[in-house]
PDB file of N, CA, C and O in Angstrom:
ATOM      1  N   MET A   1       1.248  58.627 -18.715  1.00  0.00           N
ATOM      2  CA  MET A   1       0.344  59.204 -17.724  1.00  0.00           C
ATOM      3  C   MET A   1      -1.073  59.185 -18.247  1.00  0.00           C
ATOM      4  O   MET A   1      -1.316  59.397 -19.435  1.00  0.00           O
ATOM      5  N   GLN A   2      -1.979  58.937 -17.374  1.00  0.00           N
ATOM      6  CA  GLN A   2      -3.384  59.005 -17.695  1.00  0.00           C
ATOM      7  C   GLN A   2      -3.699  60.431 -18.146  1.00  0.00           C
ATOM      8  O   GLN A   2      -3.003  61.370 -17.758  1.00  0.00           O
ATOM      9  N   ASN A   3      -4.712  60.596 -18.939  1.00  0.00           N
ATOM     10  CA  ASN A   3      -5.062  61.912 -19.471  1.00  0.00           C
ATOM     11  C   ASN A   3      -5.772  62.755 -18.408  1.00  0.00           C
ATOM     12  O   ASN A   3      -6.992  62.917 -18.439  1.00  0.00           O
ATOM     13  N   ILE A   4      -5.004  63.277 -17.489  1.00  0.00           N
ATOM     14  CA  ILE A   4      -5.518  64.135 -16.421  1.00  0.00           C
ATOM     15  C   ILE A   4      -4.755  65.448 -16.502  1.00  0.00           C
ATOM     16  O   ILE A   4      -3.525  65.463 -16.548  1.00  0.00           O
ATOM     17  N   SER A   5      -5.482  66.523 -16.519  1.00  0.00           N
ATOM     18  CA  SER A   5      -4.817  67.827 -16.612  1.00  0.00           C
ATOM     19  C   SER A   5      -4.803  68.508 -15.254  1.00  0.00           C
ATOM     20  O   SER A   5      -5.573  68.153 -14.361  1.00  0.00           O
ATOM     21  N   PRO A   6      -3.914  69.494 -15.105  1.00  0.00           N
ATOM     22  CA  PRO A   6      -3.865  70.242 -13.845  1.00  0.00           C
ATOM     23  C   PRO A   6      -5.168  70.968 -13.527  1.00  0.00           C
ATOM     24  O   PRO A   6      -5.353  71.444 -12.408  1.00  0.00           O
ATOM     25  N   TYR A   7      -6.051  71.054 -14.480  1.00  0.00           N
ATOM     26  CA  TYR A   7      -7.322  71.744 -14.268  1.00  0.00           C
ATOM     27  C   TYR A   7      -8.419  70.811 -13.773  1.00  0.00           C
ATOM     28  O   TYR A   7      -9.500  71.267 -13.402  1.00  0.00           O
ATOM     29  N   ASP A   8      -8.151  69.521 -13.764  1.00  0.00           N
ATOM     30  CA  ASP A   8      -9.114  68.553 -13.244  1.00  0.00           C
ATOM     31  C   ASP A   8      -9.134  68.607 -11.722  1.00  0.00           C
ATOM     32  O   ASP A   8      -8.092  68.755 -11.083  1.00  0.00           O
ATOM     33  N   ASP A   9     -10.315  68.488 -11.156  1.00  0.00           N
ATOM     34  CA  ASP A   9     -10.450  68.513  -9.694  1.00  0.00           C
ATOM     35  C   ASP A   9      -9.667  67.389  -9.026  1.00  0.00           C
ATOM     36  O   ASP A   9      -9.206  67.541  -7.894  1.00  0.00           O
ATOM     37  N   ASP A  10      -9.514  66.268  -9.716  1.00  0.00           N
ATOM     38  CA  ASP A  10      -8.876  65.097  -9.122  1.00  0.00           C
ATOM     39  C   ASP A  10      -7.374  65.014  -9.391  1.00  0.00           C
ATOM     40  O   ASP A  10      -6.739  64.020  -9.039  1.00  0.00           O
ATOM     41  N   TYR A  11      -6.815  66.024  -9.995  1.00  0.00           N
ATOM     42  CA  TYR A  11      -5.405  66.023 -10.377  1.00  0.00           C
ATOM     43  C   TYR A  11      -4.481  65.731  -9.198  1.00  0.00           C
ATOM     44  O   TYR A  11      -3.575  64.905  -9.309  1.00  0.00           O
ATOM     45  N   ILE A  12      -4.699  66.385  -8.104  1.00  0.00           N
ATOM     46  CA  ILE A  12      -3.822  66.195  -6.949  1.00  0.00           C
ATOM     47  C   ILE A  12      -3.949  64.782  -6.368  1.00  0.00           C
ATOM     48  O   ILE A  12      -2.959  64.210  -5.915  1.00  0.00           O
ATOM     49  N   TYR A  13      -5.163  64.219  -6.380  1.00  0.00           N
ATOM     50  CA  TYR A  13      -5.354  62.863  -5.884  1.00  0.00           C
ATOM     51  C   TYR A  13      -4.631  61.853  -6.767  1.00  0.00           C
ATOM     52  O   TYR A  13      -4.082  60.868  -6.274  1.00  0.00           O
ATOM     53  N   TYR A  14      -4.632  62.103  -8.076  1.00  0.00           N
ATOM     54  CA  TYR A  14      -3.914  61.232  -9.004  1.00  0.00           C
ATOM     55  C   TYR A  14      -2.427  61.181  -8.636  1.00  0.00           C
ATOM     56  O   TYR A  14      -1.857  60.099  -8.492  1.00  0.00           O
ATOM     57  N   TRP A  15      -1.804  62.353  -8.485  1.00  0.00           N
ATOM     58  CA  TRP A  15      -0.368  62.392  -8.206  1.00  0.00           C
ATOM     59  C   TRP A  15      -0.020  61.859  -6.825  1.00  0.00           C
ATOM     60  O   TRP A  15       0.965  61.136  -6.674  1.00  0.00           O
ATOM     61  N   VAL A  16      -0.795  62.196  -5.839  1.00  0.00           N
ATOM     62  CA  VAL A  16      -0.512  61.695  -4.488  1.00  0.00           C
ATOM     63  C   VAL A  16      -0.647  60.173  -4.465  1.00  0.00           C
ATOM     64  O   VAL A  16       0.198  59.488  -3.889  1.00  0.00           O
ATOM     65  N   GLY A  17      -1.681  59.646  -5.073  1.00  0.00           N
ATOM     66  CA  GLY A  17      -1.855  58.191  -5.129  1.00  0.00           C
ATOM     67  C   GLY A  17      -0.712  57.501  -5.854  1.00  0.00           C
ATOM     68  O   GLY A  17      -0.240  56.445  -5.433  1.00  0.00           O
ATOM     69  N   LYS A  18      -0.274  58.105  -6.942  1.00  0.00           N
ATOM     70  CA  LYS A  18       0.848  57.560  -7.703  1.00  0.00           C
ATOM     71  C   LYS A  18       2.121  57.533  -6.839  1.00  0.00           C
ATOM     72  O   LYS A  18       2.880  56.565  -6.882  1.00  0.00           O
ATOM     73  N   ASN A  19       2.345  58.571  -6.073  1.00  0.00           N
ATOM     74  CA  ASN A  19       3.530  58.623  -5.217  1.00  0.00           C
ATOM     75  C   ASN A  19       3.427  57.682  -4.028  1.00  0.00           C
ATOM     76  O   ASN A  19       4.431  57.092  -3.628  1.00  0.00           O
ATOM     77  N   ILE A  20       2.257  57.528  -3.460  1.00  0.00           N
ATOM     78  CA  ILE A  20       2.092  56.548  -2.382  1.00  0.00           C
ATOM     79  C   ILE A  20       2.451  55.169  -2.910  1.00  0.00           C
ATOM     80  O   ILE A  20       3.180  54.418  -2.261  1.00  0.00           O
ATOM     81  N   ARG A  21       1.939  54.836  -4.090  1.00  0.00           N
ATOM     82  CA  ARG A  21       2.251  53.538  -4.702  1.00  0.00           C
ATOM     83  C   ARG A  21       3.769  53.384  -4.900  1.00  0.00           C
ATOM     84  O   ARG A  21       4.335  52.336  -4.592  1.00  0.00           O
ATOM     85  N   LYS A  22       4.416  54.430  -5.413  1.00  0.00           N
ATOM     86  CA  LYS A  22       5.864  54.384  -5.667  1.00  0.00           C
ATOM     87  C   LYS A  22       6.637  54.084  -4.376  1.00  0.00           C
ATOM     88  O   LYS A  22       7.512  53.219  -4.372  1.00  0.00           O
ATOM     89  N   TYR A  23       6.329  54.777  -3.304  1.00  0.00           N
ATOM     90  CA  TYR A  23       7.062  54.579  -2.049  1.00  0.00           C
ATOM     91  C   TYR A  23       6.686  53.270  -1.362  1.00  0.00           C
ATOM     92  O   TYR A  23       7.522  52.659  -0.696  1.00  0.00           O
ATOM     93  N   ARG A  24       5.442  52.836  -1.516  1.00  0.00           N
ATOM     94  CA  ARG A  24       5.038  51.539  -0.967  1.00  0.00           C
ATOM     95  C   ARG A  24       5.812  50.428  -1.661  1.00  0.00           C
ATOM     96  O   ARG A  24       6.342  49.530  -1.006  1.00  0.00           O
ATOM     97  N   LYS A  25       5.875  50.488  -2.972  1.00  0.00           N
ATOM     98  CA  LYS A  25       6.590  49.452  -3.723  1.00  0.00           C
ATOM     99  C   LYS A  25       8.086  49.488  -3.432  1.00  0.00           C
ATOM    100  O   LYS A  25       8.737  48.444  -3.422  1.00  0.00           O
ATOM    101  N   ALA A  26       8.635  50.671  -3.197  1.00  0.00           N
ATOM    102  CA  ALA A  26      10.057  50.786  -2.861  1.00  0.00           C
ATOM    103  C   ALA A  26      10.382  50.039  -1.567  1.00  0.00           C
ATOM    104  O   ALA A  26      11.502  49.563  -1.386  1.00  0.00           O
ATOM    105  N   LYS A  27       9.400  49.939  -0.668  1.00  0.00           N
ATOM    106  CA  LYS A  27       9.584  49.189   0.581  1.00  0.00           C
ATOM    107  C   LYS A  27       9.339  47.693   0.378  1.00  0.00           C
ATOM    108  O   LYS A  27       9.594  46.880   1.267  1.00  0.00           O
ATOM    109  N   GLY A  28       8.834  47.346  -0.819  1.00  0.00           N
ATOM    110  CA  GLY A  28       8.519  45.949  -1.081  1.00  0.00           C
ATOM    111  C   GLY A  28       7.204  45.504  -0.464  1.00  0.00           C
ATOM    112  O   GLY A  28       6.982  44.311  -0.261  1.00  0.00           O
ATOM    113  N   TRP A  29       6.337  46.455  -0.167  1.00  0.00           N
ATOM    114  CA  TRP A  29       5.062  46.159   0.482  1.00  0.00           C
ATOM    115  C   TRP A  29       3.945  46.030  -0.541  1.00  0.00           C
ATOM    116  O   TRP A  29       3.946  46.700  -1.574  1.00  0.00           O
ATOM    117  N   SER A  30       2.999  45.163  -0.239  1.00  0.00           N
ATOM    118  CA  SER A  30       1.758  45.074  -1.011  1.00  0.00           C
ATOM    119  C   SER A  30       0.777  46.120  -0.479  1.00  0.00           C
ATOM    120  O   SER A  30       0.999  46.720   0.573  1.00  0.00           O
ATOM    121  N   GLN A  31      -0.298  46.325  -1.216  1.00  0.00           N
ATOM    122  CA  GLN A  31      -1.348  47.221  -0.715  1.00  0.00           C
ATOM    123  C   GLN A  31      -1.917  46.686   0.591  1.00  0.00           C
ATOM    124  O   GLN A  31      -2.238  47.452   1.500  1.00  0.00           O
ATOM    125  N   SER A  32      -2.037  45.367   0.677  1.00  0.00           N
ATOM    126  CA  SER A  32      -2.562  44.757   1.903  1.00  0.00           C
ATOM    127  C   SER A  32      -1.660  45.019   3.097  1.00  0.00           C
ATOM    128  O   SER A  32      -2.139  45.298   4.196  1.00  0.00           O
ATOM    129  N   LYS A  33      -0.361  44.928   2.882  1.00  0.00           N
ATOM    130  CA  LYS A  33       0.597  45.194   3.970  1.00  0.00           C
ATOM    131  C   LYS A  33       0.478  46.641   4.438  1.00  0.00           C
ATOM    132  O   LYS A  33       0.424  46.900   5.640  1.00  0.00           O
ATOM    133  N   LEU A  34       0.437  47.590   3.493  1.00  0.00           N
ATOM    134  CA  LEU A  34       0.282  48.995   3.869  1.00  0.00           C
ATOM    135  C   LEU A  34      -1.032  49.204   4.611  1.00  0.00           C
ATOM    136  O   LEU A  34      -1.071  49.912   5.618  1.00  0.00           O
ATOM    137  N   ALA A  35      -2.101  48.597   4.124  1.00  0.00           N
ATOM    138  CA  ALA A  35      -3.404  48.735   4.784  1.00  0.00           C
ATOM    139  C   ALA A  35      -3.340  48.230   6.222  1.00  0.00           C
ATOM    140  O   ALA A  35      -3.840  48.884   7.138  1.00  0.00           O
ATOM    141  N   ARG A  36      -2.727  47.071   6.416  1.00  0.00           N
ATOM    142  CA  ARG A  36      -2.604  46.515   7.776  1.00  0.00           C
ATOM    143  C   ARG A  36      -1.785  47.433   8.676  1.00  0.00           C
ATOM    144  O   ARG A  36      -2.172  47.695   9.815  1.00  0.00           O
ATOM    145  N   GLU A  37      -0.665  47.918   8.173  1.00  0.00           N
ATOM    146  CA  GLU A  37       0.208  48.778   8.975  1.00  0.00           C
ATOM    147  C   GLU A  37      -0.474  50.092   9.348  1.00  0.00           C
ATOM    148  O   GLU A  37      -0.216  50.655  10.412  1.00  0.00           O
ATOM    149  N   CYS A  38      -1.340  50.572   8.466  1.00  0.00           N
ATOM    150  CA  CYS A  38      -2.054  51.841   8.715  1.00  0.00           C
ATOM    151  C   CYS A  38      -3.366  51.644   9.454  1.00  0.00           C
ATOM    152  O   CYS A  38      -3.983  52.606   9.912  1.00  0.00           O
ATOM    153  N   ASN A  39      -3.791  50.385   9.568  1.00  0.00           N
ATOM    154  CA  ASN A  39      -5.095  50.066  10.138  1.00  0.00           C
ATOM    155  C   ASN A  39      -6.236  50.603   9.264  1.00  0.00           C
ATOM    156  O   ASN A  39      -7.255  51.078   9.766  1.00  0.00           O
ATOM    157  N   TYR A  40      -6.036  50.515   7.947  1.00  0.00           N
ATOM    158  CA  TYR A  40      -7.046  50.868   6.954  1.00  0.00           C
ATOM    159  C   TYR A  40      -7.437  49.593   6.220  1.00  0.00           C
ATOM    160  O   TYR A  40      -6.795  48.556   6.388  1.00  0.00           O
ATOM    161  N   THR A  41      -8.475  49.665   5.416  1.00  0.00           N
ATOM    162  CA  THR A  41      -8.855  48.501   4.618  1.00  0.00           C
ATOM    163  C   THR A  41      -8.027  48.455   3.338  1.00  0.00           C
ATOM    164  O   THR A  41      -7.500  49.467   2.875  1.00  0.00           O
ATOM    165  N   ASP A  42      -7.930  47.250   2.784  1.00  0.00           N
ATOM    166  CA  ASP A  42      -7.252  47.088   1.489  1.00  0.00           C
ATOM    167  C   ASP A  42      -7.920  47.961   0.439  1.00  0.00           C
ATOM    168  O   ASP A  42      -7.243  48.589  -0.376  1.00  0.00           O
ATOM    169  N   MET A  43      -9.239  48.002   0.457  1.00  0.00           N
ATOM    170  CA  MET A  43      -9.991  48.771  -0.538  1.00  0.00           C
ATOM    171  C   MET A  43      -9.671  50.260  -0.442  1.00  0.00           C
ATOM    172  O   MET A  43      -9.557  50.936  -1.465  1.00  0.00           O
ATOM    173  N   PHE A  44      -9.529  50.765   0.755  1.00  0.00           N
ATOM    174  CA  PHE A  44      -9.221  52.183   0.932  1.00  0.00           C
ATOM    175  C   PHE A  44      -7.877  52.526   0.292  1.00  0.00           C
ATOM    176  O   PHE A  44      -7.773  53.513  -0.436  1.00  0.00           O
ATOM    177  N   ILE A  45      -6.847  51.718   0.560  1.00  0.00           N
ATOM    178  CA  ILE A  45      -5.530  51.951  -0.036  1.00  0.00           C
ATOM    179  C   ILE A  45      -5.612  51.800  -1.548  1.00  0.00           C
ATOM    180  O   ILE A  45      -5.035  52.601  -2.283  1.00  0.00           O
ATOM    181  N   SER A  46      -6.308  50.804  -2.008  1.00  0.00           N
ATOM    182  CA  SER A  46      -6.468  50.591  -3.448  1.00  0.00           C
ATOM    183  C   SER A  46      -7.109  51.795  -4.124  1.00  0.00           C
ATOM    184  O   SER A  46      -6.660  52.224  -5.187  1.00  0.00           O
ATOM    185  N   ARG A  47      -8.137  52.329  -3.525  1.00  0.00           N
ATOM    186  CA  ARG A  47      -8.834  53.480  -4.107  1.00  0.00           C
ATOM    187  C   ARG A  47      -7.936  54.718  -4.144  1.00  0.00           C
ATOM    188  O   ARG A  47      -7.996  55.497  -5.095  1.00  0.00           O
ATOM    189  N   ILE A  48      -7.117  54.900  -3.132  1.00  0.00           N
ATOM    190  CA  ILE A  48      -6.184  56.031  -3.124  1.00  0.00           C
ATOM    191  C   ILE A  48      -5.167  55.879  -4.257  1.00  0.00           C
ATOM    192  O   ILE A  48      -4.872  56.839  -4.969  1.00  0.00           O
ATOM    193  N   GLU A  49      -4.643  54.681  -4.414  1.00  0.00           N
ATOM    194  CA  GLU A  49      -3.578  54.458  -5.394  1.00  0.00           C
ATOM    195  C   GLU A  49      -4.065  54.312  -6.830  1.00  0.00           C
ATOM    196  O   GLU A  49      -3.306  54.584  -7.760  1.00  0.00           O
ATOM    197  N   ASN A  50      -5.278  53.900  -7.030  1.00  0.00           N
ATOM    198  CA  ASN A  50      -5.717  53.488  -8.361  1.00  0.00           C
ATOM    199  C   ASN A  50      -6.774  54.372  -8.996  1.00  0.00           C
ATOM    200  O   ASN A  50      -7.694  53.879  -9.648  1.00  0.00           O
ATOM    201  N   ASN A  51      -6.647  55.641  -8.810  1.00  0.00           N
ATOM    202  CA  ASN A  51      -7.482  56.609  -9.521  1.00  0.00           C
ATOM    203  C   ASN A  51      -8.984  56.451  -9.280  1.00  0.00           C
ATOM    204  O   ASN A  51      -9.788  56.848 -10.124  1.00  0.00           O
ATOM    205  N   ALA A  52      -9.364  55.883  -8.154  1.00  0.00           N
ATOM    206  CA  ALA A  52     -10.782  55.820  -7.815  1.00  0.00           C
ATOM    207  C   ALA A  52     -11.218  57.163  -7.232  1.00  0.00           C
ATOM    208  O   ALA A  52     -12.404  57.387  -6.991  1.00  0.00           O
ATOM    209  N   PHE A  53     -10.267  58.037  -7.012  1.00  0.00           N
ATOM    210  CA  PHE A  53     -10.489  59.405  -6.581  1.00  0.00           C
ATOM    211  C   PHE A  53     -11.418  59.542  -5.395  1.00  0.00           C
ATOM    212  O   PHE A  53     -12.381  60.309  -5.403  1.00  0.00           O
ATOM    213  N   GLN A  54     -11.098  58.785  -4.399  1.00  0.00           N
ATOM    214  CA  GLN A  54     -11.770  58.953  -3.121  1.00  0.00           C
ATOM    215  C   GLN A  54     -11.014  60.040  -2.379  1.00  0.00           C
ATOM    216  O   GLN A  54      -9.794  59.959  -2.234  1.00  0.00           O
ATOM    217  N   THR A  55     -11.702  61.022  -1.923  1.00  0.00           N
ATOM    218  CA  THR A  55     -11.009  62.058  -1.166  1.00  0.00           C
ATOM    219  C   THR A  55     -10.557  61.479   0.166  1.00  0.00           C
ATOM    220  O   THR A  55     -11.162  60.551   0.701  1.00  0.00           O
ATOM    221  N   PHE A  56      -9.493  62.043   0.679  1.00  0.00           N
ATOM    222  CA  PHE A  56      -8.982  61.619   1.974  1.00  0.00           C
ATOM    223  C   PHE A  56      -8.357  62.827   2.648  1.00  0.00           C
ATOM    224  O   PHE A  56      -7.981  63.798   1.992  1.00  0.00           O
ATOM    225  N   SER A  57      -8.255  62.752   3.949  1.00  0.00           N
ATOM    226  CA  SER A  57      -7.808  63.896   4.737  1.00  0.00           C
ATOM    227  C   SER A  57      -6.291  64.016   4.754  1.00  0.00           C
ATOM    228  O   SER A  57      -5.567  63.072   4.435  1.00  0.00           O
ATOM    229  N   LEU A  58      -5.838  65.190   5.131  1.00  0.00           N
ATOM    230  CA  LEU A  58      -4.401  65.384   5.331  1.00  0.00           C
ATOM    231  C   LEU A  58      -3.912  64.510   6.480  1.00  0.00           C
ATOM    232  O   LEU A  58      -2.772  64.046   6.466  1.00  0.00           O
ATOM    233  N   ASN A  59      -4.755  64.288   7.457  1.00  0.00           N
ATOM    234  CA  ASN A  59      -4.394  63.403   8.560  1.00  0.00           C
ATOM    235  C   ASN A  59      -4.111  61.985   8.045  1.00  0.00           C
ATOM    236  O   ASN A  59      -3.162  61.337   8.486  1.00  0.00           O
ATOM    237  N   THR A  60      -4.932  61.516   7.118  1.00  0.00           N
ATOM    238  CA  THR A  60      -4.713  60.205   6.506  1.00  0.00           C
ATOM    239  C   THR A  60      -3.382  60.189   5.763  1.00  0.00           C
ATOM    240  O   THR A  60      -2.596  59.252   5.903  1.00  0.00           O
ATOM    241  N   LEU A  61      -3.138  61.211   4.987  1.00  0.00           N
ATOM    242  CA  LEU A  61      -1.895  61.304   4.237  1.00  0.00           C
ATOM    243  C   LEU A  61      -0.686  61.345   5.174  1.00  0.00           C
ATOM    244  O   LEU A  61       0.331  60.703   4.910  1.00  0.00           O
ATOM    245  N   TYR A  62      -0.798  62.092   6.253  1.00  0.00           N
ATOM    246  CA  TYR A  62       0.269  62.181   7.249  1.00  0.00           C
ATOM    247  C   TYR A  62       0.530  60.810   7.884  1.00  0.00           C
ATOM    248  O   TYR A  62       1.679  60.409   8.068  1.00  0.00           O
ATOM    249  N   HIS A  63      -0.537  60.110   8.208  1.00  0.00           N
ATOM    250  CA  HIS A  63      -0.412  58.783   8.815  1.00  0.00           C
ATOM    251  C   HIS A  63       0.299  57.819   7.853  1.00  0.00           C
ATOM    252  O   HIS A  63       1.200  57.089   8.264  1.00  0.00           O
ATOM    253  N   ILE A  64      -0.101  57.817   6.588  1.00  0.00           N
ATOM    254  CA  ILE A  64       0.546  56.954   5.593  1.00  0.00           C
ATOM    255  C   ILE A  64       2.025  57.311   5.463  1.00  0.00           C
ATOM    256  O   ILE A  64       2.874  56.426   5.356  1.00  0.00           O
ATOM    257  N   SER A  65       2.332  58.608   5.473  1.00  0.00           N
ATOM    258  CA  SER A  65       3.738  59.020   5.347  1.00  0.00           C
ATOM    259  C   SER A  65       4.566  58.514   6.525  1.00  0.00           C
ATOM    260  O   SER A  65       5.712  58.104   6.343  1.00  0.00           O
ATOM    261  N   LYS A  66       4.005  58.539   7.712  1.00  0.00           N
ATOM    262  CA  LYS A  66       4.719  58.059   8.898  1.00  0.00           C
ATOM    263  C   LYS A  66       4.926  56.542   8.831  1.00  0.00           C
ATOM    264  O   LYS A  66       6.004  56.044   9.156  1.00  0.00           O
ATOM    265  N   VAL A  67       3.909  55.824   8.415  1.00  0.00           N
ATOM    266  CA  VAL A  67       4.007  54.369   8.311  1.00  0.00           C
ATOM    267  C   VAL A  67       5.045  53.974   7.259  1.00  0.00           C
ATOM    268  O   VAL A  67       5.817  53.038   7.467  1.00  0.00           O
ATOM    269  N   LEU A  68       5.064  54.682   6.140  1.00  0.00           N
ATOM    270  CA  LEU A  68       6.039  54.390   5.089  1.00  0.00           C
ATOM    271  C   LEU A  68       7.413  54.990   5.385  1.00  0.00           C
ATOM    272  O   LEU A  68       8.388  54.684   4.699  1.00  0.00           O
ATOM    273  N   ASP A  69       7.487  55.844   6.409  1.00  0.00           N
ATOM    274  CA  ASP A  69       8.721  56.542   6.769  1.00  0.00           C
ATOM    275  C   ASP A  69       9.225  57.392   5.595  1.00  0.00           C
ATOM    276  O   ASP A  69      10.398  57.356   5.224  1.00  0.00           O
ATOM    277  N   VAL A  70       8.287  58.156   5.033  1.00  0.00           N
ATOM    278  CA  VAL A  70       8.548  59.040   3.895  1.00  0.00           C
ATOM    279  C   VAL A  70       8.034  60.429   4.271  1.00  0.00           C
ATOM    280  O   VAL A  70       6.891  60.556   4.709  1.00  0.00           O
ATOM    281  N   PRO A  71       8.839  61.460   4.114  1.00  0.00           N
ATOM    282  CA  PRO A  71       8.329  62.811   4.385  1.00  0.00           C
ATOM    283  C   PRO A  71       7.105  63.110   3.519  1.00  0.00           C
ATOM    284  O   PRO A  71       7.112  62.847   2.316  1.00  0.00           O
ATOM    285  N   ILE A  72       6.085  63.646   4.116  1.00  0.00           N
ATOM    286  CA  ILE A  72       4.820  63.880   3.423  1.00  0.00           C
ATOM    287  C   ILE A  72       5.006  64.722   2.157  1.00  0.00           C
ATOM    288  O   ILE A  72       4.274  64.543   1.184  1.00  0.00           O
ATOM    289  N   LYS A  73       5.968  65.626   2.162  1.00  0.00           N
ATOM    290  CA  LYS A  73       6.171  66.488   0.999  1.00  0.00           C
ATOM    291  C   LYS A  73       6.554  65.697  -0.248  1.00  0.00           C
ATOM    292  O   LYS A  73       6.329  66.165  -1.363  1.00  0.00           O
ATOM    293  N   LEU A  74       7.127  64.510  -0.081  1.00  0.00           N
ATOM    294  CA  LEU A  74       7.502  63.701  -1.236  1.00  0.00           C
ATOM    295  C   LEU A  74       6.294  63.160  -1.995  1.00  0.00           C
ATOM    296  O   LEU A  74       6.408  62.805  -3.168  1.00  0.00           O
ATOM    297  N   PHE A  75       5.149  63.094  -1.341  1.00  0.00           N
ATOM    298  CA  PHE A  75       3.934  62.665  -2.038  1.00  0.00           C
ATOM    299  C   PHE A  75       3.484  63.693  -3.070  1.00  0.00           C
ATOM    300  O   PHE A  75       2.683  63.386  -3.953  1.00  0.00           O
ATOM    301  N   PHE A  76       4.004  64.915  -2.954  1.00  0.00           N
ATOM    302  CA  PHE A  76       3.653  65.986  -3.883  1.00  0.00           C
ATOM    303  C   PHE A  76       4.769  66.273  -4.884  1.00  0.00           C
ATOM    304  O   PHE A  76       4.638  67.173  -5.713  1.00  0.00           O
ATOM    305  N   GLU A  77       5.851  65.526  -4.814  1.00  0.00           N
ATOM    306  CA  GLU A  77       7.050  65.774  -5.602  1.00  0.00           C
ATOM    307  C   GLU A  77       6.790  65.820  -7.108  1.00  0.00           C
ATOM    308  O   GLU A  77       7.184  66.788  -7.759  1.00  0.00           O
ATOM    309  N   GLU A  78       6.158  64.833  -7.666  1.00  0.00           N
ATOM    310  CA  GLU A  78       5.876  64.803  -9.095  1.00  0.00           C
ATOM    311  C   GLU A  78       4.946  65.939  -9.491  1.00  0.00           C
ATOM    312  O   GLU A  78       5.065  66.510 -10.576  1.00  0.00           O
ATOM    313  N   LEU A  79       4.035  66.252  -8.613  1.00  0.00           N
ATOM    314  CA  LEU A  79       3.103  67.345  -8.866  1.00  0.00           C
ATOM    315  C   LEU A  79       3.871  68.639  -9.058  1.00  0.00           C
ATOM    316  O   LEU A  79       3.568  69.415  -9.964  1.00  0.00           O
ATOM    317  N   GLU A  80       4.861  68.874  -8.216  1.00  0.00           N
ATOM    318  CA  GLU A  80       5.666  70.080  -8.341  1.00  0.00           C
ATOM    319  C   GLU A  80       6.440  70.087  -9.650  1.00  0.00           C
ATOM    320  O   GLU A  80       6.535  71.132 -10.293  1.00  0.00           O
ATOM    321  N   GLU A  81       6.990  68.963 -10.061  1.00  0.00           N
ATOM    322  CA  GLU A  81       7.725  68.869 -11.314  1.00  0.00           C
ATOM    323  C   GLU A  81       6.788  69.121 -12.496  1.00  0.00           C
ATOM    324  O   GLU A  81       7.161  69.810 -13.445  1.00  0.00           O
ATOM    325  N   GLU A  82       5.597  68.578 -12.443  1.00  0.00           N
ATOM    326  CA  GLU A  82       4.613  68.755 -13.513  1.00  0.00           C
ATOM    327  C   GLU A  82       4.211  70.216 -13.639  1.00  0.00           C
ATOM    328  O   GLU A  82       4.001  70.715 -14.745  1.00  0.00           O
ATOM    329  N   ASP A  83       4.103  70.900 -12.510  1.00  0.00           N
ATOM    330  CA  ASP A  83       3.717  72.316 -12.528  1.00  0.00           C
ATOM    331  C   ASP A  83       4.784  73.197 -13.161  1.00  0.00           C
ATOM    332  O   ASP A  83       4.473  74.284 -13.648  1.00  0.00           O
ATOM    333  N   LYS A  84       6.050  72.744 -13.165  1.00  0.00           N
ATOM    334  CA  LYS A  84       7.141  73.542 -13.736  1.00  0.00           C
ATOM    335  C   LYS A  84       7.141  73.500 -15.260  1.00  0.00           C
ATOM    336  O   LYS A  84       7.768  74.342 -15.905  1.00  0.00           O
ATOM    337  N   LYS A  85       6.443  72.527 -15.838  1.00  0.00           N
ATOM    338  CA  LYS A  85       6.416  72.384 -17.304  1.00  0.00           C
ATOM    339  C   LYS A  85       5.571  73.460 -17.950  1.00  0.00           C
ATOM    340  O   LYS A  85       5.439  73.490 -19.173  1.00  0.00           O
TER     341      LYS A  85
END
């Protein structure tokens, strides 16, 4: 894991981006495919997944979860496990 602590402002974006990448890859999709399906740019998806720490809305997260057919709560799954440590 990258050296990001729970006290960093971007901590939640790191974990959500990591989980989006995990579920996208599980579908066998590229970032470009996800971007097309969501009607977002490739760069936007890349920034979410790759620690560029661009903030994004819950609406965006909800839309991505629907496109990937993944319950939105799973994007926070690792975050919850990390908090238990």
